[in-house]
C-alpha positions as CSV (number, residue, x, y, z in Angstrom):
1,M,80.6,128.8,137.1
2,Q,81.6,127.1,140.3
3,L,85.0,127.2,141.8
4,K,85.7,123.4,141.5
5,E,84.8,123.6,137.8
6,L,87.4,126.3,137.4
7,I,90.0,124.6,139.4
8,L,89.6,121.4,137.3
9,G,88.9,123.1,134.0
10,V,91.9,125.4,133.7
11,P,94.6,122.7,134.2
12,V,92.8,120.4,131.7
13,L,92.6,123.2,129.2
14,M,96.3,124.1,129.7
15,F,97.2,120.4,129.3
16,I,95.3,120.2,126.0
17,L,96.9,123.4,124.7
18,W,100.3,122.0,125.8
19,V,99.7,118.8,123.9
20,F,98.6,120.5,120.7
21,S,101.4,123.0,120.8
22,A,103.9,120.3,120.0
23,P,105.2,120.8,116.4
24,V,105.4,117.2,115.4
25,P,103.0,114.2,115.9
26,Q,105.7,112.2,117.8
27,Q,105.9,114.9,120.4
28,R,102.1,115.1,120.7
29,I,102.0,111.4,121.4
30,V,104.6,111.6,124.0
31,R,103.0,114.7,125.6
32,V,99.5,113.0,125.8
33,C,101.1,110.1,127.8
34,E,103.3,112.3,130.0
35,P,100.9,112.0,133.0
36,I,101.3,108.3,132.9
37,H,105.0,108.7,132.9
38,W,104.8,111.2,135.9
39,V,102.7,108.8,137.9
40,G,105.1,106.0,137.0
41,N,108.0,108.1,138.3
42,V,106.2,108.7,141.6
43,A,105.3,105.0,141.9
44,T,108.9,104.0,141.2
45,S,110.3,106.5,143.7
46,T,107.8,105.4,146.3
47,T,108.6,101.8,145.8
48,A,112.3,102.5,145.9
49,L,111.7,104.3,149.2
50,A,109.6,101.5,150.7
51,T,111.4,98.4,149.4
52,E,114.3,98.0,146.9
53,Q,113.4,94.5,145.7
54,H,110.3,95.6,143.8
55,T,111.7,98.7,142.1
56,E,112.6,96.9,138.9
57,T,109.0,95.5,138.6
58,T,107.6,99.0,139.1
59,V,109.8,100.5,136.5
60,R,108.9,97.7,134.0
61,W,105.1,98.2,134.6
62,S,105.5,102.0,134.3
63,D,107.3,101.6,131.0
64,K,104.7,99.2,129.7
65,M,101.9,101.6,130.6
66,N,103.7,104.5,128.9
67,Y,104.3,102.4,125.8
68,S,100.7,101.2,125.8
69,C,99.4,104.7,126.0
70,Q,101.6,105.9,123.1
71,Y,100.7,102.9,121.0
72,M,97.0,103.4,121.5
73,V,97.2,107.1,120.7
74,W,99.2,106.3,117.5
75,R,96.7,103.7,116.5
76,L,93.7,106.1,117.1
77,F,95.1,109.1,115.3
78,Y,98.0,108.1,113.0
79,Q,97.7,104.5,111.8
80,E,95.4,105.2,108.9
81,D,97.8,107.8,107.5
82,Y,100.7,105.4,108.0
83,N,98.8,102.6,106.2
84,K,98.1,105.0,103.3
85,A,101.8,106.0,103.1
86,V,102.9,102.3,103.1
87,A,100.4,101.5,100.3
88,A,101.6,104.5,98.3
89,G,105.2,103.3,98.8
90,L,106.3,106.4,100.7
91,V,107.3,104.3,103.8
92,K,108.6,100.8,103.9
93,P,107.0,98.7,106.7
94,E,110.4,97.7,108.2
95,Q,111.1,101.4,108.9
96,Q,108.4,101.2,111.6
97,A,110.9,99.6,114.1
98,S,113.1,102.7,114.0
99,A,110.2,105.2,114.4
100,P,110.6,107.7,117.2
101,V,107.3,106.5,118.9
102,A,108.8,103.0,119.2
103,D,111.8,104.5,120.9
104,A,109.9,106.9,123.2
105,P,109.5,104.5,126.2
106,K,113.2,103.7,126.2
107,Q,113.9,107.5,126.3
108,A,111.3,108.1,129.0
109,S,112.8,105.4,131.3
110,G,116.3,106.6,130.7
111,A,118.2,108.9,133.0
112,K,117.2,112.5,132.8
């Protein structure tokens, strides 16, 4: 095993373990997309440092990317189960708007 494989492999393995250690699916979705949120925060901070007038645009794009990531992960892993639950009458379709995943980008962009 080469050193560069170890340097790249260990953080990737730790990230995967961190994602799957989340107790509920909503937290797993948020954790998978955390790197996008981190990069968005760095981009927003850098933009704010360089020029104030484009900060809002950077925040908006960061939030869009974070939400897009969460939506894609939800569709890949959880939509089929959700559709079965709706068909069985366990979940009403209008409850989707109040789902934690839909609120996650708002929480991520809020003050921490």
